[in-house]
N, C-alpha and C positions, 0 to 999 in steps of 0.2 A: 504494499501500499504507499500510496507515496507519500511524502511528508508535506505537506497544508504550506503554503508560503501565506504568514500573518504580520505583518509591518506593524509594528506598535506606532503611532505617530507625533507619538511623545520620546519616548526611551528605549532603546532597544534593548533588551535584559537578555544575556547568555547565560543560560543554567549548566552547569556538567552536573547530570544528575551520577553518584559514586554509586558504586553499589555495596548496599549494605542489608544486612541476617535483620534489619532491625523491618517488620511492618508495624504497620499504622494503626494505633490506638482504634477504636470501638468507638463510632461519634452516636448517641439517640437525638432525632430532632425533638424540640417541646413542640414545634407544630407541623403541619403534614393538609397540605393541599394540593392532590392529586387528582383531583373534580371525576375521580372513576366512578363515582356514583350520580352524575350526571347533575349538582349541584356542589352548593358553597360552604358544605360543611368542611370540619377539623380532623382528622382521621382519626387523630388520639384522642380524641376527645375531651381536648385539656380546656379547648377555646368556643367558643358560641359561632355557627356559621356565618359566615362574612356575609354580608346584607347586599346586594346589588340595588344602585342606584337606578337604575331602568329596568332594563332587562339582560337575565345571563343567559347567554348560548355557548352550546357546547361541541364541536367538532373531534377528530381524534388526533390523537395526544401522539408521545414517542413513542408510544410500542402498539403491535396492532391489536390488540385488546383495550387502549387505554384511552382515556376521554381527556379533551383538551378546553379549557376554557378560549373562545369564541369573542373574540371584541373589534366588529366591523367599524371603526371611527367614528361612533357615532355617540359619544356618551356614556359607554356603557362602562361604570364607573363604578368600582368593587370596591364596599371599605370592609377589611379584617374590624375582630371583634377588637376593644379600645386596651383590654388587660394583655394582647400579642405586641404592644409598645414594653410594656415589661422585662422580654428579650432583651431589647436593644437598650439596654441602660447599663447594662456592662460589656464583657468579651460577647460575642456576638457571628452568627453565621449566616449568610443567607443565601441561599442555591434556588437557581430555579431555570427550565429552560424556555423559549421564546421562539415562533416562527412567524416574520413578515411576510404579509400578505404583499410582493413586492408588485404584482397588477396595483395598486393605489399609489406606488409611487410613481409620479411626473416629472419629464425634466425640467429640472433646474430646483427640486424641492432638499431644501437643508433647514426645514424645521421639525426641531425634536419632536419624538414622539413617547411620551410617556410610559414605563413599564412598571414602576413601583415608585412610592413615595413614599416620604413622611414630613411634610411639611406645612405649613400656616400659611394661608395667602402669600405665598409665591416668596417669602421671606427664605433669607440663604442663613441664618442665624440657626447651629445646631439644628440643620436639613437636609436628606438623604431624598438625593431625587436620580434615579433610573433609565437612562432615554434613550432611546435607538435614534441615530439623526440619520436622515438614508440623503444623501449627493448625489441625484440624479444627473449626468451627464445630456449628449446631445437624444439620448434614447434611454429609458427604461433599463435598458441590460447593463448601462456602465455604470449604472450608481454606486457608490460607494456606503458604507455603512460604515456606522463607530457606536462605540458606546460612550458614555461620561453618565460618568458618580460622581458625586458631589456631595461632601461631607463639609457643612461651611457653621462656623462661627468667625473666631476669632482670624483664623487661616479656612480658605479656601484649597479644597482635596480636588483634583480632578483627574481623572483619565481616558484620554481616550483609544480606541483602538480598531483599528482599522479590522473587520470580519475577516470570514475566510469565504467569497464569494460562490465559490462550491458549494457549499451547504445551506441546507435552508434552515434547519432547527440548530440552536447556540445553546448552551450553557453558560449562565453565568454564576458565580460565585465572588461574594465580599464577604472580608472577615475584619474584624475588630478585636485586635489581639493587646491589649493593653492599651497603647497611643499608637501602634502601628497597625496601620490598614493595608489588606491587601488586596489586588482584582486577581483574576483566572476567569480564563474564558475559554471555550472548550477542552480542557483542562492544562492550558499552557496557564503557569503562572507570568504576568506582566508585570506588576509593579507593587512595592511596598511603598509607602508613604508613612514617616514617623511626623503626628499631629502634635502641636504645641503642649498640651494639654492634655487630661482622662475626662473629658466633659463628656455629658449627659445628652443624648440625642435625641434631638425632637421634639423636650419636652412631653409637652400633652397633645403635640399633632396628631392628629391621623392618622391612618396607615391605609393608604392609597392601592392598589391590582389594577395598572391599567391608566391609573388618572395619576394627577397633581392642580393642585390649587393654580400651577401657571397654564394651565390647558385653559385654551380663549387667549391668552397676554402672552407667552413666546413660545409655548408648547401647543402638539395637537394629540386629539383621541389617539393612543394605540390601534394602529390595526390589524389581527392578525394571533396569531394565539400563542397561547402561555401557559405549562403547564410543568408538576412535581415543585412545586415550593416549599421549599423544607428550611424553617429556618430552626438556630442552634442556640440555645444557650452559652455558648462556648465557642472557642476558635476552634473548625477543623485545619485537619494538618494536607499538605497538598497530594500525600500518599493516600490518606483519606480520599481528596476528591476522588483521584487518578482507578482506585478499587472500586469506586459507586457510578461512575460515569455509564450512562446509557448506549455510548456511539450512537446515535438515530443516525440512521441513513446514511452508515459507516460501514468501510469493511473492514472488520477485526483484523483478519486473515494475514498475515504477513507477507510483501514477497519468498520467494521462495526458490530452490534451484531444485527438479527435480531429474531423475534418470530416465533414460529414454525410453515409453512408454507406460510410466508409472503416474500415479494420479493425484489431486491435490483436492480439497475439499474448501469450497471457497466460503466462510465466513463471516457472515455480515450481523451488525446491531441492529435493533430494534427498529419498525418500519411501520407505517400505515398509509403508506402510499399507495395508491389505490392500481399505480401503473409501475410497473419495472419492467427495463432494459438493458440487456448486456450487447458490449458488441466488441468484439467481436462472439458468432455465437457456435464456431468451430471449436471440438473440442468438448463442447460442456454435454453434461448428459443430463440436461434438464434447465435451456432455456430461460423457460418462466419463470423456475423456483430463485426463491432469495436467497438458496445457499447452496448450489449447484457445484457437481464435482465433477472438476477440471481434469482431462485428460488429453493436451496436446500436446501437435508434434515437433512442432519447432519450436521456439520461445518466446512467450505469446503474452502482452500487455492485455489485461479483461479490465471494459469499462461498466458500470455499472449506473444508468439513470433512474431513480427515485421520482418518479411525473406526480409533484401534489397540486396541478394544473393551475396556483397560482405562483410556484416556484418551485426548482427542480435542483435537487443533487445530485452532483456526481462524485464517481470516485473510481481510484484505479487500484491492482495490483498485479505485477507481474511474476510472472512463472517462466523462469528460463530453463531451457534442459542440455543436458550436457552427452555427449557418450563419455565410454569408459575414461579415451586419454584426454577428455579434457576437464576431470576432477579437481580442482580445490579443496585440498584436503581441511584446509584452514577454515572451510566457511560450515564451518559446523552451524544448523539452524534451528535454533527453538523457538515458541513463539512468544511475545512480549506476553500476552494475556493469553486465558482459557474460563470456561464457564463451565463449569459443573454442578448443573445445576438440574437436573435429570432430562433434559430435551434431547440428549441423543446428538446434541448438536456440540463440538467442541467443549467434549467434557473428558479429558486424560488427554493429559500432558505429558508430551515428547519430542521426541528427535522428527526432524518435517525432511529429511536429505536424509535418511537411513542408506541408502544408496555410499556414500560415501566412505561410512563403517565399515571395517575388516571384521576389529573387534574389540566389543566397547567394553570398556576395561572396570569401568565405573560410570556409575552415575548417583549419583547422589542429591534429594532436594534438604533442605532446614529450614528451622522458620528464624522468629528476631530473635530467639534468644542461642542461636548454634546449634537446636537439636535437631536430631535427623531424623526426620520423617520419612523417607522412602530413599531406597538403593535397590537398582541394581544391577547387571553384567548383560543384561540382554535387549540389545534395542529395539525390539518387539515389543518390551513391557511400557507401559503405561501408566505413570499417578491419576490416580480420579480423585484427588481432590482430601484425599483422608488419611488420619493416624489411625490406629487399632479400631479402626471401623468406622470412628466419629467424623462427620465433614471439620474441614478445617475452614475460618472465618476471614472474609475476602480483605487481601492486601499483600503485602509485596513479599514474596521468597525469593528463596537463590537456591541454583544449581552448579551444580560441578560436576563437570566431567569431565575421562580421559579416554580415547580410542584409538586404534590405530588404523591406519590410511595411509593405502603404497608404503606397506613395511616401516614407517614410523610412527612415535607418539607424539600425542597431541590432547592439549588440555587448553578448557576453559571454565571460567568461571562470569556467571553474569545474574541477574534477577530481574521477574518477573511478577505478574500479578495473576492474585486469582479472584476472579469477580464472578459475583451472585445474579 
């Protein structure tokens, strides 16, 4: 799968992810609004349901059987329980997915569209306003998308970030940890900013979804879908964010290399797109499937298109085909993530390009404390995500592998994610 070119408009932060045996701590959202019941209820039962100031509508969400809050740009204001505001008085984390109706963008549109806000009378004092900014060019396909998060008071913190235009669904995560505020978009760390003091956010201001008091002044109502709003009364970690991502309309399977004649199952994340298209279709056992098995006769880049009608997502995966004399013994391939959730898709973890392994000398998997959870010396034996019959928690794990290839010994250690 290709690496998406996401360009930060303010500051380009390059993060080196170090191999670690530490898996992320597990966090429990204090409030969840997933809209799967086609209502505004809070799933944990900790808060009263949200209130629609006009009418609430629902459409398909980040998964094939989920629903999202649908806002058509006509002041579809949702006001959350006033007690939700208490979560934001100390450390907090806010996570949600959104999908813009791009058909509603006109050339030259550079108006902010509110996604989530804690604000009063469009003032900046201790306010939070999360916005989508569409900047259209000569036609709507040239528009750039930006997210602006603003935490204001004695100091204004503003994050701007260009979204990947190959995706329809985007995830935004905003975290307060002491006086440090951090933004993550689509699983990528964007920036952390240190605030001058630890102040209370929003005082007694209302908590809105898809609306702020700036709408009608400098902003417009949101036109699109919002899903999986999760609010934590603590600062979640980057590892936790990665381990709980849904990867909507994206290919999870990594680029791989196969021996001529072998097959590779292409796994995608969640999607409720009514139409998908693979190109090319040659070598796919079922071109209509969201998770086909590919047996290409030559090196091929497969592209999938998720068509939502008002927005199209695209992603690719490269499958390289080699013969005996083309083998690269250094290039042992293991997935960056797997999902042992019992759906028979990507449920086990092991070597993708087994053809380069003459003998597997050891294959071991460890948890955050360095405890060995799995070992094998057979390249055909995969880890099912369990230890002593108990499923392991989502998080980051580490594998160590030693193998022979073309009469030489190779070793590799790396981390990967277990996703539920």
